[in-house]
C-alpha positions as CSV (number, residue, x, y, z in Angstrom):
1,X,-14.3,20.6,55.1
2,X,-14.0,16.8,54.7
3,X,-11.8,15.6,51.7
4,X,-14.5,13.7,50.1
5,X,-16.9,16.9,50.1
6,X,-14.1,18.9,48.6
7,X,-13.5,16.2,46.0
8,X,-17.2,15.9,45.2
9,X,-17.8,19.6,44.7
10,X,-14.5,19.6,42.6
11,X,-15.8,16.7,40.5
12,X,-19.3,18.3,40.0
13,X,-17.8,21.8,39.0
14,X,-15.1,20.1,36.5
15,X,-18.1,18.2,35.0
16,X,-20.2,21.4,34.8
17,X,-17.7,23.9,33.8
18,X,-16.2,21.3,31.1
19,X,-19.7,20.8,29.5
20,X,-20.2,24.5,29.3
21,X,-16.8,25.2,27.9
22,X,-17.4,22.4,25.1
23,X,-20.9,23.3,24.0
24,X,-20.2,26.9,24.5
25,X,-17.4,27.1,22.0
26,X,-17.9,28.2,18.5
27,X,-15.1,25.5,17.5
28,X,-15.4,22.7,20.3
29,X,-12.4,20.7,20.6
30,X,-12.7,16.9,22.0
31,X,-10.0,17.8,24.7
32,X,-12.3,20.4,26.1
33,X,-14.0,17.6,27.6
34,X,-10.9,16.2,29.4
35,X,-12.0,17.9,32.7
36,X,-15.6,16.3,32.1
37,X,-13.9,12.8,32.2
38,X,-11.7,13.7,35.0
39,X,-14.6,15.2,37.0
40,X,-16.6,11.8,36.3
41,X,-13.8,9.6,37.5
42,X,-13.3,11.8,40.7
43,X,-17.2,11.6,41.1
44,X,-17.3,7.7,40.8
45,X,-14.4,7.3,43.3
46,X,-16.0,9.5,46.0
47,X,-17.9,6.9,47.7
48,X,-14.6,4.7,48.3
49,X,-12.9,8.1,49.3
50,X,-15.5,8.9,51.8
51,X,-15.1,5.4,53.5
52,X,-11.5,6.1,53.9
53,X,-9.9,3.7,51.4
54,X,-6.2,4.8,51.2
55,X,-5.5,3.4,47.6
56,X,-8.6,5.4,46.2
57,X,-7.7,8.5,48.4
58,X,-4.2,8.7,46.7
59,X,-5.3,8.0,43.2
60,X,-7.9,11.1,43.9
61,X,-4.8,13.3,45.1
62,X,-2.5,12.1,42.2
63,X,-5.5,12.6,39.5
64,X,-6.2,15.9,41.1
65,X,-2.9,17.0,41.0
66,X,-2.4,15.8,37.3
67,X,-5.6,17.6,36.2
68,X,-4.3,20.7,38.1
69,X,-1.2,20.9,36.1
70,X,-2.9,20.1,32.7
71,X,-5.5,22.9,33.1
72,X,-2.6,25.5,32.7
73,X,-2.3,24.6,28.8
74,X,-6.1,25.6,28.1
75,X,-5.5,28.7,30.4
76,X,-2.7,29.9,28.1
77,X,-4.8,28.9,25.0
78,X,-7.7,30.8,26.4
79,X,-5.6,33.9,27.1
80,X,-3.8,33.7,23.5
81,X,-7.3,33.8,21.7
82,X,-8.6,36.6,24.2
83,X,-11.4,34.2,25.2
84,X,-12.2,35.9,28.6
85,X,-15.2,33.5,29.4
86,X,-12.7,30.6,28.8
87,X,-10.1,32.1,30.9
88,X,-12.6,32.7,33.8
89,X,-13.9,29.2,33.5
90,X,-10.5,27.5,33.4
91,X,-9.5,30.0,36.4
92,X,-12.4,28.8,38.3
93,X,-11.3,25.0,37.7
94,X,-7.8,25.8,38.6
95,X,-8.6,27.5,41.6
96,X,-11.2,24.8,43.0
97,X,-8.9,22.0,42.0
98,X,-6.0,23.8,44.0
99,X,-8.3,24.3,46.9
100,X,-9.3,20.5,46.9
101,X,-5.7,19.4,46.7
102,X,-4.9,21.8,49.7
103,X,-7.8,20.1,51.7
104,X,-6.4,16.5,50.8
105,X,-2.8,17.5,51.8
106,X,-4.3,18.8,55.1
107,X,-6.3,15.8,55.7
108,X,-3.0,13.5,54.9
109,X,-1.0,15.8,57.4
110,X,-3.6,15.2,60.2
111,X,-3.9,11.7,59.7
112,X,-0.1,11.4,59.8
113,X,-0.1,13.2,63.2
114,X,-3.0,11.1,64.5
């Protein structure tokens, strides 16, 4: 899979699941929109990422990594509330973000070899 496609899929799912989490909550918190904002930024950066802009590629990787780390706090909160729908949503976001990060790292390794 090409890195920009992994980024595009990750961004769209972050936006979708983040909006679902915000509006699906009985007590919505503004922090639930962080994946939406991050996904939107990743979506905006996708055209430059596709063109091979190295600075944008590094920004996308760093933002994705920070988001991966940041998603563990909502996961622990959802587990603590026994909110299984939120646990599933956040786990999907974590797994997809981890997958995208893996694709990015694999792409960087292949580029380095060439």
